[in-house]
C-alpha positions in Angstrom: 25.9 69.3 164.3 23.4 68.2 161.7 19.7 68.7 162.4 17.6 65.5 162.8 16.3 64.8 159.3 12.8 63.9 160.5 12.2 67.4 161.7 11.7 68.4 158.1 8.7 67.9 156.0 10.9 67.3 152.9 14.4 66.1 152.6 15.1 67.6 149.2 13.3 70.3 147.3 13.9 72.0 144.0 13.2 75.7 143.3 12.5 76.9 139.8 11.3 80.0 138.1 9.1 78.8 135.2 7.8 80.7 132.2 7.7 79.1 128.7 8.1 75.5 129.7 4.7 73.9 129.5 5.9 71.2 127.1 8.8 70.2 129.4 7.7 70.5 132.9 5.8 67.2 133.4 8.8 65.2 132.2 11.1 67.3 134.4 9.0 66.9 137.6 8.4 63.1 137.0 12.1 62.5 136.4 13.1 64.3 139.6 10.4 62.5 141.6 12.0 59.2 140.4 15.4 60.6 141.3 14.4 61.3 144.9 13.2 64.9 145.0 10.4 65.3 147.6 9.0 68.7 146.7 9.0 71.6 144.2 8.7 75.3 144.8 7.5 76.5 141.4 7.5 80.3 140.8 5.1 80.9 137.9 6.7 83.8 136.0 3.6 84.7 133.8 3.4 81.1 132.5 -0.3 81.3 131.8 -3.3 79.0 132.5 -1.7 76.0 130.7 1.2 75.8 133.2 -1.1 75.9 136.2 -3.3 73.3 134.6 -0.4 70.9 134.1 0.8 71.5 137.7 -2.6 71.0 139.2 -2.3 67.2 140.0 1.1 67.9 141.7 -0.3 70.9 143.6 -3.3 68.8 144.8 -0.9 66.1 146.0 1.1 68.7 147.8 4.2 67.8 145.7 4.3 71.4 144.2 4.1 74.6 146.1 2.8 77.2 143.5 3.8 80.8 143.8 2.8 83.5 141.2 5.7 85.7 140.3 5.1 88.4 137.6 7.5 90.7 135.9 11.0 90.6 134.4 14.3 89.7 136.0 12.7 87.8 138.9 14.9 84.7 139.1 17.3 85.7 141.9 14.4 87.4 143.8 12.5 84.1 143.6 15.4 82.0 144.8 16.1 84.3 147.8 12.4 84.3 148.6 12.4 80.5 148.6 15.3 80.4 151.0 13.7 82.9 153.3 10.2 81.2 153.4 10.9 77.5 153.1 14.4 76.9 154.6 12.8 75.2 157.7 10.6 72.9 155.6 13.3 71.1 153.7 16.8 69.8 154.6 18.3 70.6 151.2 17.4 72.9 148.3 18.5 73.0 144.7 17.9 75.8 142.2 17.6 74.7 138.5 15.7 75.5 135.4 13.2 73.1 133.7 15.7 72.2 131.0 18.2 71.1 133.7 18.1 67.6 135.2 20.1 66.5 138.3 21.8 63.2 137.4 23.4 60.9 140.0 25.9 58.9 138.0 25.5 55.9 140.2 22.1 54.2 140.7 21.4 56.1 143.8 18.9 58.8 144.6 20.0 62.4 144.6 19.5 62.5 148.3 21.6 59.5 149.0 24.5 61.0 147.0 24.2 64.4 148.7 24.0 62.9 152.2 27.1 60.9 151.5 29.0 64.1 150.6 27.5 66.6 153.1 26.1 64.8 156.1 29.3 64.6 158.2 30.7 68.0 157.3 29.9 70.7 159.9 31.1 73.8 158.1 29.9 73.1 154.6 26.9 74.8 153.1 26.5 73.1 149.8 27.9 71.0 147.0 28.6 72.6 143.6 27.8 70.7 140.3 29.3 70.8 136.9 27.1 70.7 133.8 27.0 68.9 130.4 24.9 70.5 127.7 23.0 68.1 125.5 21.7 68.8 121.9 19.6 67.0 119.3 20.6 63.3 119.0 21.2 61.5 115.8 18.8 58.9 114.4 16.1 59.8 116.9 13.2 57.4 116.9 9.9 58.8 115.7 8.4 57.4 119.0 10.9 59.3 121.2 9.2 61.4 123.8 10.6 64.3 125.8 14.0 65.9 125.8 15.8 63.0 127.5 15.1 60.6 124.6 15.5 63.2 121.8 18.7 64.7 123.0 21.4 62.2 123.6 24.6 63.9 122.3 26.5 66.2 124.5 29.6 68.4 124.4 32.9 66.7 125.1 33.8 69.1 128.0 31.7 69.8 131.1 31.1 73.4 132.1 32.5 74.6 135.3 30.3 75.3 138.3 26.8 75.9 137.2 24.3 74.8 139.9 24.2 74.0 143.6 22.5 71.7 146.2 22.7 73.3 149.6 21.5 73.6 153.2 19.3 76.7 153.0 19.7 77.5 156.7 23.4 78.4 156.1 22.7 80.7 153.2 23.3 84.5 153.6 21.9 85.2 150.2 22.0 84.0 146.5 23.4 86.6 144.2 23.5 84.6 140.9 22.0 81.4 139.6 25.2 79.3 140.1 25.8 79.3 143.8 25.1 80.9 147.2 27.0 83.2 149.5 27.0 81.5 152.9 27.4 82.9 156.4 31.0 83.5 157.5 32.8 80.3 158.3 30.7 78.2 156.0 32.1 77.1 152.6 31.2 75.1 149.6 32.7 71.9 148.1 32.6 69.7 145.0 31.7 66.1 145.1 35.4 65.3 145.8 34.8 67.1 149.2 37.3 69.7 148.0 36.7 73.3 149.2 35.9 75.6 146.4 37.1 79.2 146.4 35.9 81.6 143.7 34.1 80.6 140.5 36.2 77.7 139.3 36.0 73.9 139.7 38.4 72.2 137.3 37.5 68.6 138.3 34.3 67.3 136.8 31.9 65.8 139.2 31.9 62.0 139.2 29.0 61.2 141.5 26.4 63.8 140.5 26.1 66.3 137.7 23.6 68.5 135.8 22.4 67.5 132.4 21.2 70.6 130.5 19.0 70.1 127.4 19.2 73.1 125.0 18.7 72.6 121.3 21.7 73.8 119.3 21.0 76.9 117.2 21.7 76.1 113.6 24.4 78.4 112.2 25.7 78.4 108.7 29.1 76.8 108.4 31.3 79.4 106.7 34.4 77.4 106.6 36.0 74.0 107.5 37.1 75.4 110.9 33.5 76.1 111.9 32.5 72.6 110.9 35.3 71.1 113.0 34.4 73.3 116.0 30.8 72.2 115.8 31.9 68.5 115.6 33.8 68.8 118.8 31.1 70.8 120.7 28.5 68.0 120.5 29.8 64.7 119.4 29.6 62.4 122.4 26.7 59.9 122.6 25.5 59.6 126.2 22.2 58.0 127.3 23.3 57.4 130.9 20.4 59.4 132.3 17.9 57.3 130.3 19.3 54.1 131.8 19.2 55.7 135.2 15.5 56.8 134.8 14.5 53.3 133.5 16.2 51.7 136.5 14.4 54.0 138.9 11.1 53.3 137.2 11.6 49.5 137.6 11.7 50.0 141.4 8.6 52.2 141.4 5.4 50.7 142.9 2.3 52.4 141.7 1.7 55.9 140.4 4.6 58.3 140.8 2.4 61.2 142.1 0.7 59.0 144.7 3.9 57.3 145.8 5.7 60.6 146.2 2.9 62.2 148.2 2.9 59.2 150.6 6.6 59.7 151.3 6.0 63.2 152.7 6.8 63.3 156.5 3.5 63.8 158.3 3.0 66.4 161.0 2.2 63.6 163.5 5.7 62.1 162.9 7.4 65.5 163.0 5.7 66.2 166.3 7.2 63.1 167.8 10.7 64.1 166.7 10.2 67.7 167.9 9.2 66.5 171.4 12.1 64.1 171.5 14.6 66.7 170.3 13.6 69.2 173.0 13.4 66.6 175.7 15.7 63.5 175.0 14.1 61.3 177.6 10.6 61.8 176.1 9.6 58.3 175.0 5.9 58.6 174.1 5.2 56.7 170.8 2.3 58.9 169.9 3.0 62.5 170.8 -0.2 63.8 169.1 -2.3 61.7 171.5 -0.2 62.5 174.5 -0.5 66.2 174.1 -4.3 66.2 173.7 -4.4 66.0 177.5 -3.7 69.4 179.3 -2.3 67.4 182.2 0.2 65.7 179.9 1.1 69.0 178.3 1.9 70.4 181.7 3.8 67.3 182.7 6.0 67.5 179.6 6.8 71.2 179.9 7.6 70.9 183.5 10.0 68.1 182.6 11.7 70.4 180.0 12.2 73.1 182.6 13.7 70.7 185.1 15.9 69.1 182.4 17.3 72.4 181.1 18.3 73.6 184.6 20.7 70.7 185.0 21.5 69.7 181.4 25.2 69.8 180.5 26.4 72.4 178.1 27.2 69.7 175.7 23.5 69.2 175.1 23.2 72.7 173.7 26.6 73.1 172.1 26.4 73.5 168.3 22.6 73.1 168.4 21.5 76.6 167.2 20.4 75.4 163.8 18.5 72.5 165.5 16.6 74.7 168.0 15.9 77.5 165.5 14.4 74.8 163.3 12.4 73.6 166.2 11.1 77.1 166.8 10.0 77.6 163.2 8.4 74.1 163.2 6.5 74.9 166.4 5.2 78.1 164.8 4.0 76.2 161.7 2.4 73.5 163.8 0.7 76.1 165.9 -1.0 77.5 162.8 -1.8 74.3 160.9 -2.0 71.4 163.3 -2.7 72.3 166.9 -6.1 73.4 168.0 -5.1 74.3 171.6 -2.2 75.9 173.5 0.2 73.1 172.6 1.8 75.1 169.8 2.5 78.0 172.1 4.1 75.6 174.7 6.4 74.3 172.0 7.3 77.8 170.7 8.3 78.8 174.3 10.2 75.6 174.9 12.2 76.1 171.7 13.0 79.7 172.7 14.2 78.3 176.0 16.5 76.0 174.3 17.8 78.8 172.1 18.5 80.9 175.2 20.5 78.0 176.7 22.4 77.7 173.4 23.3 81.4 173.4 25.2 80.8 176.6 27.5 78.3 174.8 30.2 79.1 172.3 28.6 80.2 169.0 29.9 80.3 165.5 29.3 83.4 163.3 26.9 81.3 161.2 24.9 80.5 164.4 24.6 84.1 165.3 23.6 85.2 161.8 20.9 82.5 161.6 19.3 83.6 164.8 19.5 87.3 163.8 17.5 86.6 160.7 14.7 85.0 162.8 14.4 87.9 165.2 11.5 89.5 163.3 9.5 86.4 164.1 10.6 86.2 167.7 10.3 89.8 168.9 6.4 90.1 168.8 5.8 86.8 170.8 4.2 87.3 174.2 6.6 85.1 176.2 8.9 86.0 179.1 11.5 83.9 177.3 11.7 86.5 174.5 12.8 89.2 176.8 15.5 86.9 178.3 16.7 85.9 174.8 16.9 89.5 173.5 18.9 90.6 176.6 21.4 87.8 176.1 21.6 88.5 172.4 22.1 92.3 172.8 25.2 91.6 174.8 26.6 89.6 171.8 26.2 92.3 169.1 29.7 93.7 169.4 31.2 90.3 168.8 28.9 89.7 165.9 29.8 93.0 164.3 33.5 92.1 164.7 32.9 88.7 163.1 31.0 90.2 160.2 33.8 92.7 159.5 36.2 89.8 159.1 35.2 88.6 155.7 35.3 85.0 154.7 37.9 83.6 152.3 35.2 83.3 149.6 34.1 87.0 149.8 37.8 88.0 149.4 38.3 86.0 146.3 39.0 88.2 143.3 37.2 86.0 140.8 33.8 86.7 142.4 31.9 89.7 141.0 32.3 92.0 144.0 29.8 94.5 142.8 27.1 91.9 142.3 27.7 90.4 145.6 27.6 93.7 147.4 24.3 94.6 145.7 22.7 91.4 146.9 24.1 91.8 150.4 22.5 95.2 150.5 19.1 93.9 149.3 19.2 91.1 151.9 20.0 93.4 154.8 17.5 96.1 153.7 14.8 93.4 153.5 15.7 92.2 157.0 15.6 95.8 158.4 12.3 96.3 156.6 10.8 93.4 158.4 12.0 94.7 161.8 10.6 98.2 161.1 7.2 96.8 160.1 6.9 95.2 163.5 6.7 98.7 165.0 5.2 100.7 162.2 2.8 98.2 160.6 0.8 100.8 158.7 3.8 102.2 156.7 5.0 100.7 153.4 8.7 100.6 153.0 10.3 100.3 149.5 13.9 99.0 149.0 15.8 101.7 147.0 16.5 100.8 143.4 19.0 103.6 142.6 21.9 101.8 140.9 24.3 104.5 142.3 23.8 103.0 145.7 
């Protein structure tokens, strides 16, 4: 069951590791804001002061979350870090470079297209996208600005799967830049809603695609065959993305940064949805005002206790993702929004709902999602935590059995099994590291890097 969209601060976020892209990044961000992206998680991979200066207006408007990320070979680490830290802030995530532009082929926002494809599919983790590569256009105007205007000729054939837009709460880990490995029972599709197995998608996306802008390296043509090959690689004029951007600009009212910042879901609105999600008959229009009164807080949480005692199993069935999201949201609001005990009440109420959900039939993905959140739950001083862990401990045997039964995707021979195994090890070692730090906080643990392992 899909999580209520207004529980999230952002509907669609883009994650990118950025280094030498100061001349491109403003055009890239502004285009995606027009196309319906709400937020950007930018990992600055030694980009220098110029990059941060360009990003400053977006950071100040809370459109960009800026994370410093130094060193080589950090892309997959950054992507996994974003999933781990921000999966409860945004409904969907995409992972692209700053020379890649997500292009809905109809005049819709990216979010509208993705919702049409994913919203009614319970066991789907993400949609995979094909990519066209664009090179320098012919007869480019001297006034042309940015790569979208300068590069209007693309290869005749789209590349196979290259990028993904996904639900980050269903991701086990990312092990390359193309797509994610999901929890067992969760699969990926193309925009025809066809299940994808392995690393091949022979049908080119018709609703949404990636445009990649990479100048073609000039190579000496040693014979007629090389000239003909070059002709067929990049000989199709296509300015569809320019027409799309212009159409989106016509509908824009005011400054793109200000307009986008105003579209962010406020904590006050999220609080209303949170209260209603945990207690369906809660009908207060302004939850923030309601919970300022200790008497009203007590009234609400007594009502939750009474409702959960008699609520039908159907209320909790298939709601693990929803209630784990509520828990993480409560923890965030406790730190950033509430100034009293209200946040603690909501944390405890969310854990109560999780306990009730544990008593229903769970999918392997539900179990794995909760398992990943245990390092946040175990230290909390609530009686509900003890109850939750007792129920959960009794389910471990079944979880181990489900984990041993690999999904169809992990069995597929076209996937690089060594690479996938490596990233599964990294993910699980990181998870165990977090658990150990709860009990031995003064010890520093390092994930082994021995390639023989």
